[in-house]
C-alpha positions in Angstrom: 0.0 0.0 0.0 2.8 2.4 0.8 4.6 1.7 -2.5 1.4 2.2 -4.5 0.7 5.5 -2.7 4.2 6.7 -3.4 3.9 5.8 -7.1 0.6 7.7 -7.4 2.2 10.7 -5.8 5.2 10.6 -8.2 2.8 10.3 -11.2 0.7 13.2 -10.1 3.7 15.4 -9.2 5.0 14.9 -12.8 1.6 15.8 -14.2 1.5 18.8 -11.9 4.8 20.1 -13.2 3.5 19.9 -16.8 0.2 21.5 -15.8 2.0 24.3 -14.1 4.1 25.0 -17.2 1.0 25.0 -19.4 -0.7 27.4 -17.0 2.2 29.8 -16.9 2.5 29.6 -20.8 -1.2 30.4 -21.4 -1.1 33.1 -18.8 1.7 34.8 -20.7 0.0 34.4 -24.0 -3.2 35.8 -22.6 -1.3 38.8 -21.2 0.2 39.4 -24.6 -3.3 39.0 -26.1 -2.3 36.2 -28.4 -4.0 33.4 -26.4 -7.6 32.7 -25.7 -9.4 33.0 -22.4 -10.7 29.5 -22.7 -7.3 27.9 -23.1 -6.1 29.9 -20.0 -9.1 28.8 -17.9 -8.6 25.1 -18.9 -4.9 25.3 -18.0 -5.7 26.9 -14.7 -8.4 24.3 -13.8 -6.0 21.4 -14.7 -3.2 23.0 -12.6 -5.4 23.4 -9.6 -6.9 20.0 -9.9 -3.5 18.3 -10.0 -2.4 20.4 -7.0 -5.3 18.9 -5.1 -4.5 15.4 -6.3 -0.9 15.8 -5.1 -2.1 16.9 -1.7 -4.4 13.9 -1.5 -1.5 11.6 -2.6 0.7 13.0 0.1 -2.0 12.3 2.7 -2.3 8.8 1.4 1.4 8.2 1.7 1.4 9.5 5.3 -1.5 7.2 6.1 0.3 4.2 4.6 3.4 5.1 6.6 1.4 5.2 9.8 -0.2 1.8 9.0 3.2 0.3 8.2 4.5 1.6 11.6 1.8 -0.4 13.3 3.6 -3.6 12.3 6.4 -2.7 14.7 5.6 -2.3 18.4 7.9 -0.1 20.4 8.0 -0.2 24.2 7.5 3.2 25.9 9.9 2.2 28.7 13.2 0.3 29.0 12.8 -2.9 30.9 12.8 -6.7 30.9 10.3 -8.8 29.1 8.5 -11.6 30.7 7.0 -14.8 29.3 5.7 -14.4 25.7 1.9 -14.6 25.5 1.7 -14.3 21.7 4.1 -16.2 19.4 4.8 -16.1 15.7 1.8 -17.3 13.7 -0.7 -16.3 16.3 -3.6 -14.0 15.2 -3.5 -10.6 16.8 -6.4 -8.2 16.4 -6.4 -4.4 17.0 -7.4 -3.2 20.5 -7.3 -6.8 21.9 -7.7 -7.1 25.7 -4.9 -9.8 25.9 -1.4 -8.4 26.2 1.3 -9.9 23.9 4.1 -9.5 26.5 4.6 -7.8 29.9 7.5 -5.5 30.3 8.7 -4.5 33.8 10.9 -1.5 34.4 14.1 -2.6 36.3 16.1 0.6 36.3 14.9 2.6 38.1 12.6 0.4 40.2 9.8 1.5 42.6 9.2 0.0 46.0 5.7 0.3 47.5 5.2 0.4 51.3 2.7 1.8 53.8 3.0 3.8 57.0 0.4 4.5 59.7 -1.6 7.6 59.1 -0.4 9.1 62.4 3.1 9.5 60.9 1.8 11.2 57.7 2.2 14.8 58.9 5.7 14.2 60.1 6.7 12.6 56.7 5.1 15.4 54.7 6.7 18.2 56.8 10.2 16.7 56.5 9.8 15.8 52.8 9.0 19.5 52.1 12.4 20.4 53.5 14.6 17.8 51.9 14.5 14.4 50.1 13.8 11.6 52.5 16.1 8.6 52.1 14.7 5.1 51.9 16.7 1.9 52.5 15.6 -1.6 51.6 17.0 -5.0 52.3 16.0 -8.4 50.9 15.1 -11.3 53.3 18.0 -13.3 52.0 20.6 -10.5 52.4 19.8 -8.2 55.3 23.4 -6.8 55.5 23.4 -5.3 52.0 21.2 -2.2 51.8 19.9 -0.4 48.7 19.5 3.3 49.0 16.7 5.3 47.3 14.5 8.3 48.1 10.8 8.8 48.8 9.1 9.9 45.6 5.4 9.4 46.1 2.7 9.8 48.8 -0.8 8.6 47.9 -3.6 11.1 47.9 -5.8 9.3 50.5 -5.6 7.1 53.5 -6.8 3.5 53.3 -9.8 3.6 55.7 -9.8 -0.2 56.2 -6.2 -0.3 57.4 -5.5 3.2 58.6 -2.3 3.3 56.5 -1.2 5.4 53.5 0.7 4.2 50.5 4.2 5.5 49.8 6.7 4.8 47.0 10.5 4.9 47.0 12.6 5.2 43.8 15.8 3.2 43.5 18.4 3.4 40.7 18.9 -0.4 41.1 22.1 -0.2 39.0 23.1 -3.8 40.0 19.5 -5.1 39.5 19.3 -6.6 43.0 15.7 -5.5 43.4 13.2 -7.4 41.2 9.6 -6.6 40.4 7.2 -8.3 42.8 9.9 -9.1 45.3 9.3 -8.7 49.1 11.7 -6.4 50.8 12.2 -4.8 54.2 11.9 -1.0 54.0 13.3 1.7 56.3 12.3 5.3 55.8 14.5 7.9 57.4 12.2 10.8 58.3 14.7 12.9 60.3 18.0 12.4 62.0 18.6 13.2 65.7 22.3 13.1 66.4 23.7 12.9 69.9 20.5 11.6 71.5 20.3 9.5 74.6 18.3 6.3 74.1 17.3 3.5 76.4 15.5 0.2 75.9 11.8 0.9 75.9 11.1 -1.7 78.6 13.3 0.4 81.0 10.7 3.3 80.9 8.0 3.1 83.6 5.0 5.4 84.1 4.0 6.8 87.4 1.7 9.4 88.8 4.3 12.1 88.1 5.0 10.9 84.6 7.7 8.7 83.1 10.7 7.5 85.0 13.5 5.0 84.9 15.6 3.3 87.6 19.2 4.2 87.3 21.9 2.0 88.8 24.1 4.3 90.8 27.1 3.8 93.1 27.3 0.6 95.1 24.6 -0.9 92.8 21.8 1.2 94.4 18.7 2.0 92.5 17.7 5.6 91.9 14.3 6.6 90.5 14.9 9.3 87.8 12.2 11.3 86.1 12.7 11.6 82.4 11.2 13.5 79.5 10.8 11.1 76.5 11.1 11.7 72.8 10.4 9.4 69.9 10.3 5.6 70.1 12.1 3.8 67.3 11.9 0.0 67.2 12.7 -1.2 70.8 14.4 2.0 71.9 13.1 5.3 73.3 14.8 8.7 73.1 15.3 10.4 76.5 15.2 14.2 75.9 16.0 15.0 79.6 16.8 13.2 82.7 19.6 10.8 81.7 23.2 11.1 80.6 25.0 8.9 78.1 26.7 5.9 79.8 24.4 5.6 82.8 23.0 2.1 83.5 19.3 1.6 83.6 17.1 -1.3 84.9 15.2 -3.1 82.2 13.6 -5.9 84.2 12.1 -6.4 87.7 11.2 -2.7 88.3 8.1 -3.7 90.2 10.3 -5.1 93.0 12.5 -2.0 93.2 12.3 1.0 95.5 14.7 4.0 95.6 17.8 3.0 97.4 17.3 -0.8 96.9 20.3 -2.9 95.9 20.3 -4.0 92.3 21.4 -7.5 91.4 22.4 -8.3 87.8 21.0 -11.6 86.8 23.4 -14.3 85.7 24.0 -14.2 82.0 22.6 -10.7 81.4 24.7 -7.7 80.7 23.9 -4.3 82.2 22.1 -2.0 79.7 23.5 1.5 79.5 21.9 4.6 78.1 23.5 5.2 74.7 24.1 8.4 72.8 
C-alpha cells in the first residue's frame, strides 16, 4: 500500500509540473493578447486539480506510513520482558484485551510500602524540606542495603487499614531488586544526632510521669524522672533526665524502690543509656 501510494504521488507530481508549465504559458499568451481566455481557464483548472491530487496523494502516503509503523511495536519504557503470550503465527487483532508480553521496568525500580496515618504529617513536613532517604534489604541478604528516596505519597488514607501508600525510587544499577519481590523498608524521616536512648522496657509510668531506675554507686537504684522523645523500634529517646553511659534497669522494676540494691541476673549484661 505504501509503494502504491508513493507511485501515485510521483505520477501526479509529474503531471502537476506539466500543468504548471502550461498554466504559466497560457497566462503569458493571454497577457500578450495572443492566447484565448478558454485555453487559459482550462490550463488553470488542470493545474489546480492536480495540486489537489498531489495533496491527496501526500496524505495517502502518510496514512500508509502510519499503517506500516503499526507492524512494529515499540515499548514506551526500558525494561525486561517476561513470558511471551503471543508467538509467531498467532492471530492478533487491534485493541485486543490480551497483552502480547509484559515489560517490567528494572532501572529505576519503585518500591511500594505503607505507614500508619499518624506518621503522615511528620513525613510530609520533612519531605517538604529535603528528600527523604529510603533503605531496603532483601530477606536473604539483610546486611546489604539499597538506598533510594521517597518519591510518592498517595492522595488518600486507606480507611480499612489506617495506612497510606508511599513509594520509593531506587536506581537499582546492579538489579538486586526485582519486580514483585518482598523487601524490608526503612524510611528515614529525620536524624537526631547525639541523643540518649534506652530500651523501651526500661521506661516506667507513674503518677508524676515517666521515670527509669538508674543503677548508681554501690549498685543502688535511683528513680529518675525523664522526658521522653520518639520511640524507634525497641528504643526510646530520652530528651532530659539521663546522661550517656548511665546504667538503667530493664527488668524487675516492680520489685525495686529507691535505694534498693540492684542485682544483675546471671548471663545478662547491664544495659546503658547510649548516645
